[in-house]
Structure formats: structure tokens, C-alpha cells
N, CA, C, O and CB atoms as a CASP TS submission, in Angstrom:
PFRMAT TS
TARGET T0000
AUTHOR 0000-0000-0000
METHOD Language model
MODEL 1
PARENT N/A
ATOM      1  N   MET     1      43.131 -91.688  25.763  1.00  0.00           N
ATOM      2  CA  MET     1      41.866 -90.889  25.686  1.00  0.00           C
ATOM      3  C   MET     1      40.910 -91.486  26.867  1.00  0.00           C
ATOM      4  O   MET     1      40.442 -92.612  27.034  1.00  0.00           O
ATOM      5  CB  MET     1      41.140 -91.025  24.118  1.00  0.00           C
ATOM      6  N   THR     2      40.822 -90.407  27.540  1.00  0.00           N
ATOM      7  CA  THR     2      39.528 -90.638  28.562  1.00  0.00           C
ATOM      8  C   THR     2      38.215 -90.888  27.900  1.00  0.00           C
ATOM      9  O   THR     2      37.823 -90.509  26.797  1.00  0.00           O
ATOM     10  CB  THR     2      39.266 -89.353  29.488  1.00  0.00           C
ATOM     11  N   GLU     3      37.664 -91.552  28.742  1.00  0.00           N
ATOM     12  CA  GLU     3      35.859 -91.980  27.990  1.00  0.00           C
ATOM     13  C   GLU     3      35.268 -91.024  27.404  1.00  0.00           C
ATOM     14  O   GLU     3      34.719 -91.097  26.304  1.00  0.00           O
ATOM     15  CB  GLU     3      34.588 -92.382  29.032  1.00  0.00           C
ATOM     16  N   ILE     4      35.373 -89.729  28.356  1.00  0.00           N
ATOM     17  CA  ILE     4      34.473 -88.189  27.560  1.00  0.00           C
ATOM     18  C   ILE     4      35.186 -87.781  26.615  1.00  0.00           C
ATOM     19  O   ILE     4      34.537 -87.250  25.714  1.00  0.00           O
ATOM     20  CB  ILE     4      34.235 -86.708  28.472  1.00  0.00           C
ATOM     21  N   ALA     5      36.457 -87.831  26.445  1.00  0.00           N
ATOM     22  CA  ALA     5      37.045 -87.366  24.828  1.00  0.00           C
ATOM     23  C   ALA     5      36.991 -88.487  23.896  1.00  0.00           C
ATOM     24  O   ALA     5      37.128 -88.216  22.703  1.00  0.00           O
ATOM     25  CB  ALA     5      38.716 -86.866  24.783  1.00  0.00           C
ATOM     26  N   ALA     6      36.808 -89.747  24.254  1.00  0.00           N
ATOM     27  CA  ALA     6      36.024 -90.425  23.105  1.00  0.00           C
ATOM     28  C   ALA     6      34.670 -90.193  22.424  1.00  0.00           C
ATOM     29  O   ALA     6      34.327 -90.570  21.303  1.00  0.00           O
ATOM     30  CB  ALA     6      35.886 -91.531  23.462  1.00  0.00           C
ATOM     31  N   PHE     7      34.094 -89.618  23.169  1.00  0.00           N
ATOM     32  CA  PHE     7      32.824 -89.051  23.109  1.00  0.00           C
ATOM     33  C   PHE     7      32.997 -87.678  22.187  1.00  0.00           C
ATOM     34  O   PHE     7      32.491 -87.438  21.091  1.00  0.00           O
ATOM     35  CB  PHE     7      32.267 -88.783  24.646  1.00  0.00           C
ATOM     36  N   THR     8      33.703 -87.020  22.836  1.00  0.00           N
ATOM     37  CA  THR     8      33.960 -85.562  22.015  1.00  0.00           C
ATOM     38  C   THR     8      34.795 -85.213  20.838  1.00  0.00           C
ATOM     39  O   THR     8      34.691 -84.201  20.145  1.00  0.00           O
ATOM     40  CB  THR     8      34.487 -84.700  22.841  1.00  0.00           C
ATOM     41  N   HIS     9      35.824 -86.411  20.681  1.00  0.00           N
ATOM     42  CA  HIS     9      36.586 -86.012  19.789  1.00  0.00           C
ATOM     43  C   HIS     9      35.958 -85.610  18.688  1.00  0.00           C
ATOM     44  O   HIS     9      34.873 -86.060  18.320  1.00  0.00           O
ATOM     45  CB  HIS     9      37.405 -86.820  19.554  1.00  0.00           C
ATOM     46  N   GLY    10      36.729 -84.581  17.999  1.00  0.00           N
ATOM     47  CA  GLY    10      36.176 -84.362  16.293  1.00  0.00           C
ATOM     48  C   GLY    10      35.094 -83.393  16.770  1.00  0.00           C
ATOM     49  O   GLY    10      35.196 -82.413  16.033  1.00  0.00           O
ATOM     50  N   LEU    11      34.293 -83.231  17.482  1.00  0.00           N
ATOM     51  CA  LEU    11      32.814 -82.323  17.738  1.00  0.00           C
ATOM     52  C   LEU    11      33.680 -80.832  18.350  1.00  0.00           C
ATOM     53  O   LEU    11      34.736 -80.720  18.972  1.00  0.00           O
ATOM     54  CB  LEU    11      31.405 -83.269  19.295  1.00  0.00           C
ATOM     55  N   PRO    12      32.839 -79.967  17.923  1.00  0.00           N
ATOM     56  CA  PRO    12      33.240 -78.461  18.097  1.00  0.00           C
ATOM     57  C   PRO    12      33.353 -78.252  19.392  1.00  0.00           C
ATOM     58  O   PRO    12      32.830 -79.076  20.142  1.00  0.00           O
ATOM     59  CB  PRO    12      32.292 -77.427  17.547  1.00  0.00           C
ATOM     60  N   ALA    13      33.892 -77.377  19.822  1.00  0.00           N
ATOM     61  CA  ALA    13      34.558 -76.993  21.290  1.00  0.00           C
ATOM     62  C   ALA    13      33.096 -76.928  22.267  1.00  0.00           C
ATOM     63  O   ALA    13      32.039 -76.471  21.830  1.00  0.00           O
ATOM     64  CB  ALA    13      35.564 -75.179  21.244  1.00  0.00           C
ATOM     65  N   LEU    14      33.217 -77.311  23.239  1.00  0.00           N
ATOM     66  CA  LEU    14      32.077 -76.948  24.085  1.00  0.00           C
ATOM     67  C   LEU    14      32.496 -75.833  25.405  1.00  0.00           C
ATOM     68  O   LEU    14      33.515 -75.859  26.095  1.00  0.00           O
ATOM     69  CB  LEU    14      31.475 -78.429  24.681  1.00  0.00           C
ATOM     70  N   ASP    15      31.585 -75.077  25.463  1.00  0.00           N
ATOM     71  CA  ASP    15      32.055 -74.164  26.701  1.00  0.00           C
ATOM     72  C   ASP    15      31.817 -74.739  28.213  1.00  0.00           C
ATOM     73  O   ASP    15      32.519 -74.241  29.093  1.00  0.00           O
ATOM     74  CB  ASP    15      31.233 -72.749  26.619  1.00  0.00           C
ATOM     75  N   VAL    16      30.929 -75.696  28.558  1.00  0.00           N
ATOM     76  CA  VAL    16      31.019 -76.350  29.589  1.00  0.00           C
ATOM     77  C   VAL    16      30.734 -77.782  29.554  1.00  0.00           C
ATOM     78  O   VAL    16      29.985 -78.135  28.644  1.00  0.00           O
ATOM     79  CB  VAL    16      30.351 -75.777  30.378  1.00  0.00           C
ATOM     80  N   VAL    17      31.152 -78.650  30.319  1.00  0.00           N
ATOM     81  CA  VAL    17      30.826 -80.077  30.276  1.00  0.00           C
ATOM     82  C   VAL    17      30.551 -80.425  31.713  1.00  0.00           C
ATOM     83  O   VAL    17      31.337 -80.028  32.574  1.00  0.00           O
ATOM     84  CB  VAL    17      31.995 -80.980  29.637  1.00  0.00           C
ATOM     85  N   ILE    18      29.653 -81.030  31.989  1.00  0.00           N
ATOM     86  CA  ILE    18      29.301 -81.193  33.194  1.00  0.00           C
ATOM     87  C   ILE    18      29.282 -82.719  33.326  1.00  0.00           C
ATOM     88  O   ILE    18      28.836 -83.290  32.330  1.00  0.00           O
ATOM     89  CB  ILE    18      28.050 -80.474  33.496  1.00  0.00           C
ATOM     90  N   GLU    19      29.756 -83.674  34.560  1.00  0.00           N
ATOM     91  CA  GLU    19      29.802 -84.698  34.596  1.00  0.00           C
ATOM     92  C   GLU    19      29.041 -84.975  35.908  1.00  0.00           C
ATOM     93  O   GLU    19      29.261 -84.355  36.949  1.00  0.00           O
ATOM     94  CB  GLU    19      31.018 -85.078  34.370  1.00  0.00           C
ATOM     95  N   VAL    20      27.913 -86.186  35.743  1.00  0.00           N
ATOM     96  CA  VAL    20      27.023 -86.580  37.009  1.00  0.00           C
ATOM     97  C   VAL    20      27.444 -87.529  37.094  1.00  0.00           C
ATOM     98  O   VAL    20      27.679 -88.201  36.090  1.00  0.00           O
ATOM     99  CB  VAL    20      25.609 -86.646  37.093  1.00  0.00           C
ATOM    100  N   ARG    21      27.756 -88.036  38.562  1.00  0.00           N
ATOM    101  CA  ARG    21      27.937 -89.357  39.012  1.00  0.00           C
ATOM    102  C   ARG    21      26.671 -89.901  39.508  1.00  0.00           C
ATOM    103  O   ARG    21      25.768 -89.065  39.545  1.00  0.00           O
ATOM    104  CB  ARG    21      28.964 -89.429  40.032  1.00  0.00           C
ATOM    105  N   THR    22      26.412 -90.903  39.840  1.00  0.00           N
ATOM    106  CA  THR    22      25.246 -91.277  40.417  1.00  0.00           C
ATOM    107  C   THR    22      25.302 -92.749  40.221  1.00  0.00           C
ATOM    108  O   THR    22      25.779 -93.520  39.388  1.00  0.00           O
ATOM    109  CB  THR    22      24.017 -90.580  39.840  1.00  0.00           C
ATOM    110  N   LYS    23      24.229 -92.872  41.961  1.00  0.00           N
ATOM    111  CA  LYS    23      24.409 -94.605  41.949  1.00  0.00           C
ATOM    112  C   LYS    23      23.686 -95.493  41.022  1.00  0.00           C
ATOM    113  O   LYS    23      22.553 -95.219  40.626  1.00  0.00           O
ATOM    114  CB  LYS    23      23.972 -95.211  43.266  1.00  0.00           C
ATOM    115  N   LEU    24      24.341 -96.578  40.662  1.00  0.00           N
ATOM    116  CA  LEU    24      23.095 -97.465  39.429  1.00  0.00           C
ATOM    117  C   LEU    24      22.309 -97.945  40.263  1.00  0.00           C
ATOM    118  O   LEU    24      22.545 -98.313  41.414  1.00  0.00           O
ATOM    119  CB  LEU    24      23.589 -98.879  38.336  1.00  0.00           C
ATOM    120  N   PHE    25      20.993 -97.949  39.469  1.00  0.00           N
ATOM    121  CA  PHE    25      20.167 -98.514  39.973  1.00  0.00           C
ATOM    122  C   PHE    25      19.539 -98.931  38.509  1.00  0.00           C
ATOM    123  O   PHE    25      19.759 -98.321  37.463  1.00  0.00           O
ATOM    124  CB  PHE    25      19.434 -97.722  41.057  1.00  0.00           C
ATOM    125  N   GLU    26      18.596-100.261  38.678  1.00  0.00           N
ATOM    126  CA  GLU    26      18.001-100.441  37.139  1.00  0.00           C
ATOM    127  C   GLU    26      17.214 -99.805  36.197  1.00  0.00           C
ATOM    128  O   GLU    26      17.144-100.142  35.015  1.00  0.00           O
ATOM    129  CB  GLU    26      17.419-101.267  37.077  1.00  0.00           C
ATOM    130  N   HIS    27      16.562 -98.796  36.765  1.00  0.00           N
ATOM    131  CA  HIS    27      15.497 -97.900  36.461  1.00  0.00           C
ATOM    132  C   HIS    27      16.456 -96.511  35.731  1.00  0.00           C
ATOM    133  O   HIS    27      16.169 -95.659  34.890  1.00  0.00           O
ATOM    134  CB  HIS    27      14.508 -97.520  38.046  1.00  0.00           C
ATOM    135  N   ARG    28      17.545 -96.771  36.437  1.00  0.00           N
ATOM    136  CA  ARG    28      18.340 -95.589  35.521  1.00  0.00           C
ATOM    137  C   ARG    28      19.009 -95.905  34.524  1.00  0.00           C
ATOM    138  O   ARG    28      19.185 -95.137  33.578  1.00  0.00           O
ATOM    139  CB  ARG    28      19.284 -94.852  36.147  1.00  0.00           C
ATOM    140  N   VAL    29      19.558 -97.288  34.605  1.00  0.00           N
ATOM    141  CA  VAL    29      20.077 -97.656  33.148  1.00  0.00           C
ATOM    142  C   VAL    29      19.205 -97.506  31.851  1.00  0.00           C
ATOM    143  O   VAL    29      19.486 -97.029  30.751  1.00  0.00           O
ATOM    144  CB  VAL    29      20.435 -99.079  33.164  1.00  0.00           C
ATOM    145  N   ARG    30      18.130 -98.032  32.310  1.00  0.00           N
ATOM    146  CA  ARG    30      16.992 -98.314  31.067  1.00  0.00           C
ATOM    147  C   ARG    30      16.884 -96.918  30.449  1.00  0.00           C
ATOM    148  O   ARG    30      16.920 -96.802  29.224  1.00  0.00           O
ATOM    149  CB  ARG    30      15.291 -98.897  31.639  1.00  0.00           C
ATOM    150  N   ASP    31      16.731 -95.666  31.393  1.00  0.00           N
ATOM    151  CA  ASP    31      16.877 -94.350  30.813  1.00  0.00           C
ATOM    152  C   ASP    31      17.777 -93.341  30.785  1.00  0.00           C
ATOM    153  O   ASP    31      17.498 -92.152  30.632  1.00  0.00           O
ATOM    154  CB  ASP    31      16.155 -93.846  31.103  1.00  0.00           C
ATOM    155  N   LYS    32      19.412 -94.047  31.006  1.00  0.00           N
ATOM    156  CA  LYS    32      20.118 -92.785  31.151  1.00  0.00           C
ATOM    157  C   LYS    32      20.416 -92.033  30.171  1.00  0.00           C
ATOM    158  O   LYS    32      20.966 -90.987  30.516  1.00  0.00           O
ATOM    159  CB  LYS    32      21.140 -92.903  31.673  1.00  0.00           C
ATOM    160  N   GLN    33      20.216 -92.212  28.753  1.00  0.00           N
ATOM    161  CA  GLN    33      20.175 -91.041  27.620  1.00  0.00           C
ATOM    162  C   GLN    33      19.001 -90.134  27.798  1.00  0.00           C
ATOM    163  O   GLN    33      19.318 -89.039  27.334  1.00  0.00           O
ATOM    164  CB  GLN    33      20.067 -91.646  26.102  1.00  0.00           C
ATOM    165  N   ARG    34      17.848 -90.115  28.243  1.00  0.00           N
ATOM    166  CA  ARG    34      16.862 -89.356  28.653  1.00  0.00           C
ATOM    167  C   ARG    34      17.407 -88.645  29.945  1.00  0.00           C
ATOM    168  O   ARG    34      17.055 -87.469  30.025  1.00  0.00           O
ATOM    169  CB  ARG    34      15.605 -90.182  28.836  1.00  0.00           C
ATOM    170  N   ARG    35      18.103 -89.057  30.858  1.00  0.00           N
ATOM    171  CA  ARG    35      18.195 -88.461  31.856  1.00  0.00           C
ATOM    172  C   ARG    35      19.319 -87.367  31.529  1.00  0.00           C
ATOM    173  O   ARG    35      19.338 -86.206  31.940  1.00  0.00           O
ATOM    174  CB  ARG    35      18.390 -89.386  32.930  1.00  0.00           C
ATOM    175  N   ALA    36      20.181 -87.949  30.761  1.00  0.00           N
ATOM    176  CA  ALA    36      21.532 -87.038  30.230  1.00  0.00           C
ATOM    177  C   ALA    36      20.876 -85.845  29.234  1.00  0.00           C
ATOM    178  O   ALA    36      21.401 -84.732  29.230  1.00  0.00           O
ATOM    179  CB  ALA    36      22.815 -88.153  29.178  1.00  0.00           C
ATOM    180  N   ASP    37      19.933 -86.075  28.558  1.00  0.00           N
ATOM    181  CA  ASP    37      19.122 -85.125  27.654  1.00  0.00           C
ATOM    182  C   ASP    37      18.194 -84.146  28.689  1.00  0.00           C
ATOM    183  O   ASP    37      17.916 -82.994  28.358  1.00  0.00           O
ATOM    184  CB  ASP    37      18.075 -86.091  26.528  1.00  0.00           C
ATOM    185  N   LEU    38      17.848 -84.601  29.689  1.00  0.00           N
ATOM    186  CA  LEU    38      16.770 -83.813  30.702  1.00  0.00           C
ATOM    187  C   LEU    38      17.675 -82.595  31.389  1.00  0.00           C
ATOM    188  O   LEU    38      17.298 -81.452  31.649  1.00  0.00           O
ATOM    189  CB  LEU    38      16.072 -84.990  32.087  1.00  0.00           C
ATOM    190  N   ILE    39      18.990 -83.196  31.603  1.00  0.00           N
ATOM    191  CA  ILE    39      19.811 -82.361  32.743  1.00  0.00           C
ATOM    192  C   ILE    39      20.849 -81.231  31.476  1.00  0.00           C
ATOM    193  O   ILE    39      21.580 -80.283  31.761  1.00  0.00           O
ATOM    194  CB  ILE    39      21.083 -83.794  34.040  1.00  0.00           C
ATOM    195  N   ARG    40      20.585 -81.708  30.340  1.00  0.00           N
ATOM    196  CA  ARG    40      21.550 -80.790  29.492  1.00  0.00           C
ATOM    197  C   ARG    40      20.548 -79.824  28.613  1.00  0.00           C
ATOM    198  O   ARG    40      20.916 -78.945  27.834  1.00  0.00           O
ATOM    199  CB  ARG    40      22.633 -81.781  28.406  1.00  0.00           C
ATOM    200  N   ASP    41      18.852 -80.290  29.005  1.00  0.00           N
ATOM    201  CA  ASP    41      18.097 -79.276  28.336  1.00  0.00           C
ATOM    202  C   ASP    41      17.622 -78.217  29.482  1.00  0.00           C
ATOM    203  O   ASP    41      17.127 -77.093  29.399  1.00  0.00           O
ATOM    204  CB  ASP    41      16.834 -79.963  27.522  1.00  0.00           C
ATOM    205  N   ARG    42      17.891 -78.841  30.314  1.00  0.00           N
ATOM    206  CA  ARG    42      17.323 -77.728  31.772  1.00  0.00           C
ATOM    207  C   ARG    42      18.611 -77.074  31.998  1.00  0.00           C
ATOM    208  O   ARG    42      18.527 -76.354  32.993  1.00  0.00           O
ATOM    209  CB  ARG    42      16.714 -78.618  33.531  1.00  0.00           C
ATOM    210  N   LEU    43      19.652 -77.048  31.518  1.00  0.00           N
ATOM    211  CA  LEU    43      20.988 -76.232  31.951  1.00  0.00           C
ATOM    212  C   LEU    43      21.399 -75.471  30.752  1.00  0.00           C
ATOM    213  O   LEU    43      22.447 -74.830  30.686  1.00  0.00           O
ATOM    214  CB  LEU    43      22.287 -77.218  32.448  1.00  0.00           C
ATOM    215  N   SER    44      20.311 -75.597  29.577  1.00  0.00           N
ATOM    216  CA  SER    44      20.912 -74.976  28.200  1.00  0.00           C
ATOM    217  C   SER    44      19.834 -73.558  28.394  1.00  0.00           C
ATOM    218  O   SER    44      19.948 -72.683  27.535  1.00  0.00           O
ATOM    219  CB  SER    44      20.628 -76.187  26.427  1.00  0.00           C
ATOM    220  N   THR    45      18.871 -73.362  29.444  1.00  0.00           N
ATOM    221  CA  THR    45      18.171 -72.159  29.383  1.00  0.00           C
ATOM    222  C   THR    45      18.952 -71.298  30.208  1.00  0.00           C
ATOM    223  O   THR    45      18.392 -70.241  30.498  1.00  0.00           O
ATOM    224  CB  THR    45      16.742 -72.250  29.802  1.00  0.00           C
ATOM    225  N   LEU    46      20.258 -71.498  30.723  1.00  0.00           N
ATOM    226  CA  LEU    46      21.134 -70.795  31.846  1.00  0.00           C
ATOM    227  C   LEU    46      22.087 -69.903  30.336  1.00  0.00           C
ATOM    228  O   LEU    46      21.904 -70.330  29.196  1.00  0.00           O
ATOM    229  CB  LEU    46      22.318 -72.273  33.236  1.00  0.00           C
ATOM    230  N   PRO    47      22.863 -68.920  30.547  1.00  0.00           N
ATOM    231  CA  PRO    47      23.902 -68.476  29.407  1.00  0.00           C
ATOM    232  C   PRO    47      25.043 -68.976  29.496  1.00  0.00           C
ATOM    233  O   PRO    47      25.926 -68.354  30.086  1.00  0.00           O
ATOM    234  CB  PRO    47      24.184 -67.141  29.309  1.00  0.00           C
ATOM    235  N   LEU    48      25.343 -70.538  28.782  1.00  0.00           N
ATOM    236  CA  LEU    48      26.613 -71.055  29.741  1.00  0.00           C
ATOM    237  C   LEU    48      27.164 -71.675  28.195  1.00  0.00           C
ATOM    238  O   LEU    48      28.020 -72.558  28.265  1.00  0.00           O
ATOM    239  CB  LEU    48      26.225 -72.465  31.415  1.00  0.00           C
ATOM    240  N   GLY    49      26.718 -71.257  26.863  1.00  0.00           N
ATOM    241  CA  GLY    49      26.745 -71.325  25.590  1.00  0.00           C
ATOM    242  C   GLY    49      26.532 -72.797  25.588  1.00  0.00           C
ATOM    243  O   GLY    49      25.587 -73.301  26.194  1.00  0.00           O
ATOM    244  N   GLN    50      27.809 -73.820  24.595  1.00  0.00           N
ATOM    245  CA  GLN    50      27.587 -75.374  24.412  1.00  0.00           C
ATOM    246  C   GLN    50      27.693 -75.963  25.732  1.00  0.00           C
ATOM    247  O   GLN    50      28.423 -75.671  26.679  1.00  0.00           O
ATOM    248  CB  GLN    50      28.661 -76.098  23.422  1.00  0.00           C
ATOM    249  N   ILE    51      26.981 -76.681  25.617  1.00  0.00           N
ATOM    250  CA  ILE    51      27.083 -77.806  27.043  1.00  0.00           C
ATOM    251  C   ILE    51      27.169 -78.847  26.374  1.00  0.00           C
ATOM    252  O   ILE    51      26.791 -78.916  25.204  1.00  0.00           O
ATOM    253  CB  ILE    51      25.791 -77.992  28.221  1.00  0.00           C
ATOM    254  N   GLY    52      27.709 -79.861  27.064  1.00  0.00           N
ATOM    255  CA  GLY    52      27.879 -81.296  27.323  1.00  0.00           C
ATOM    256  C   GLY    52      27.442 -81.988  28.635  1.00  0.00           C
ATOM    257  O   GLY    52      27.845 -81.449  29.666  1.00  0.00           O
ATOM    258  N   VAL    53      26.781 -82.952  28.741  1.00  0.00           N
ATOM    259  CA  VAL    53      26.440 -83.616  29.823  1.00  0.00           C
ATOM    260  C   VAL    53      27.082 -85.372  29.903  1.00  0.00           C
ATOM    261  O   VAL    53      26.897 -86.180  28.993  1.00  0.00           O
ATOM    262  CB  VAL    53      24.823 -83.464  29.798  1.00  0.00           C
ATOM    263  N   TRP    54      27.655 -85.604  30.872  1.00  0.00           N
ATOM    264  CA  TRP    54      28.245 -86.946  30.843  1.00  0.00           C
ATOM    265  C   TRP    54      27.759 -87.589  32.236  1.00  0.00           C
ATOM    266  O   TRP    54      27.986 -87.218  33.388  1.00  0.00           O
ATOM    267  CB  TRP    54      29.943 -86.889  30.673  1.00  0.00           C
ATOM    268  N   LEU    55      26.945 -88.778  31.700  1.00  0.00           N
ATOM    269  CA  LEU    55      26.384 -89.310  32.964  1.00  0.00           C
ATOM    270  C   LEU    55      26.639 -90.403  33.130  1.00  0.00           C
ATOM    271  O   LEU    55      26.162 -91.292  32.425  1.00  0.00           O
ATOM    272  CB  LEU    55      25.174 -89.262  33.157  1.00  0.00           C
ATOM    273  N   ILE    56      27.508 -90.630  34.167  1.00  0.00           N
ATOM    274  CA  ILE    56      28.127 -91.935  34.610  1.00  0.00           C
ATOM    275  C   ILE    56      27.200 -92.702  35.581  1.00  0.00           C
ATOM    276  O   ILE    56      26.949 -92.278  36.709  1.00  0.00           O
ATOM    277  CB  ILE    56      29.521 -91.672  35.319  1.00  0.00           C
ATOM    278  N   LEU    57      26.741 -93.773  35.116  1.00  0.00           N
ATOM    279  CA  LEU    57      26.150 -95.120  36.123  1.00  0.00           C
ATOM    280  C   LEU    57      27.433 -96.164  36.201  1.00  0.00           C
ATOM    281  O   LEU    57      28.530 -96.052  36.749  1.00  0.00           O
ATOM    282  CB  LEU    57      24.569 -96.101  35.285  1.00  0.00           C
ATOM    283  N   SER    58      26.807 -97.272  35.387  1.00  0.00           N
ATOM    284  CA  SER    58      28.005 -98.395  35.375  1.00  0.00           C
ATOM    285  C   SER    58      28.664 -98.029  33.986  1.00  0.00           C
ATOM    286  O   SER    58      29.839 -98.292  33.733  1.00  0.00           O
ATOM    287  CB  SER    58      27.418-100.195  35.433  1.00  0.00           C
ATOM    288  N   GLU    59      27.678 -97.309  32.980  1.00  0.00           N
ATOM    289  CA  GLU    59      28.830 -96.503  31.929  1.00  0.00           C
ATOM    290  C   GLU    59      27.962 -95.231  31.565  1.00  0.00           C
ATOM    291  O   GLU    59      26.845 -95.014  32.034  1.00  0.00           O
ATOM    292  CB  GLU    59      29.346 -97.508  30.268  1.00  0.00           C
ATOM    293  N   GLY    60      28.651 -94.392  30.633  1.00  0.00           N
ATOM    294  CA  GLY    60      28.244 -93.182  30.603  1.00  0.00           C
ATOM    295  C   GLY    60      27.395 -93.158  29.590  1.00  0.00           C
ATOM    296  O   GLY    60      27.390 -93.989  28.682  1.00  0.00           O
ATOM    297  N   ALA    61      26.562 -92.115  29.702  1.00  0.00           N
ATOM    298  CA  ALA    61      26.451 -91.534  28.490  1.00  0.00           C
ATOM    299  C   ALA    61      26.048 -90.093  28.273  1.00  0.00           C
ATOM    300  O   ALA    61      25.740 -89.300  29.163  1.00  0.00           O
ATOM    301  CB  ALA    61      25.662 -92.253  27.876  1.00  0.00           C
ATOM    302  N   TRP    62      26.097 -89.821  26.759  1.00  0.00           N
ATOM    303  CA  TRP    62      26.549 -88.459  26.524  1.00  0.00           C
ATOM    304  C   TRP    62      25.105 -87.826  25.922  1.00  0.00           C
ATOM    305  O   TRP    62      24.246 -88.521  25.379  1.00  0.00           O
ATOM    306  CB  TRP    62      27.977 -88.383  25.403  1.00  0.00           C
ATOM    307  N   SER    63      25.015 -86.424  26.119  1.00  0.00           N
ATOM    308  CA  SER    63      24.478 -85.533  25.488  1.00  0.00           C
ATOM    309  C   SER    63      24.957 -83.990  25.546  1.00  0.00           C
ATOM    310  O   SER    63      25.371 -83.359  26.518  1.00  0.00           O
ATOM    311  CB  SER    63      23.317 -85.704  25.830  1.00  0.00           C
ATOM    312  N   GLN    64      24.742 -83.503  23.969  1.00  0.00           N
ATOM    313  CA  GLN    64      25.324 -82.470  23.893  1.00  0.00           C
ATOM    314  C   GLN    64      24.539 -81.092  23.275  1.00  0.00           C
ATOM    315  O   GLN    64      23.612 -81.455  22.551  1.00  0.00           O
ATOM    316  CB  GLN    64      26.390 -82.874  23.245  1.00  0.00           C
ATOM    317  N   SER    65      24.617 -80.080  23.332  1.00  0.00           N
ATOM    318  CA  SER    65      23.504 -79.196  22.437  1.00  0.00           C
ATOM    319  C   SER    65      24.448 -78.156  21.847  1.00  0.00           C
ATOM    320  O   SER    65      24.013 -77.281  21.098  1.00  0.00           O
ATOM    321  CB  SER    65      22.123 -78.381  23.409  1.00  0.00           C
TER
END
């Protein structure tokens, strides 16, 4: 099972999953969940349906609408 599958296993199906890979900086580690939520919230204004955001730094953060 992939890392993202571990987060989505057992959840309702998503229409869109966005994977964001970015360089690791200390300030990004501290607020990775806020960043994933921000991306999800901005994308949720588009007619995409259920959205999931997987943010990868040194480890992942998951946000789902």
C-alpha cells in the first residue's frame, strides 16, 4: 500500500487527488497541515468535486474536502 493509500483507505472516493512536492524548509515542516489545507481550500472553489491534497516535504500531510 502506498503512503497516500494509507490515508485514503476506507474513505469515500475522491474525484481529484493533488500531489504537491516541494523543498524541505524548517518553516514548511512546522505548518505543512496549514499549507495542505490552504491548497485544498483554494481548489475547492473550482467545480472539481471531492478534492484531496497530498503535500510531500520530508513527510506527507493530507487534507480532504
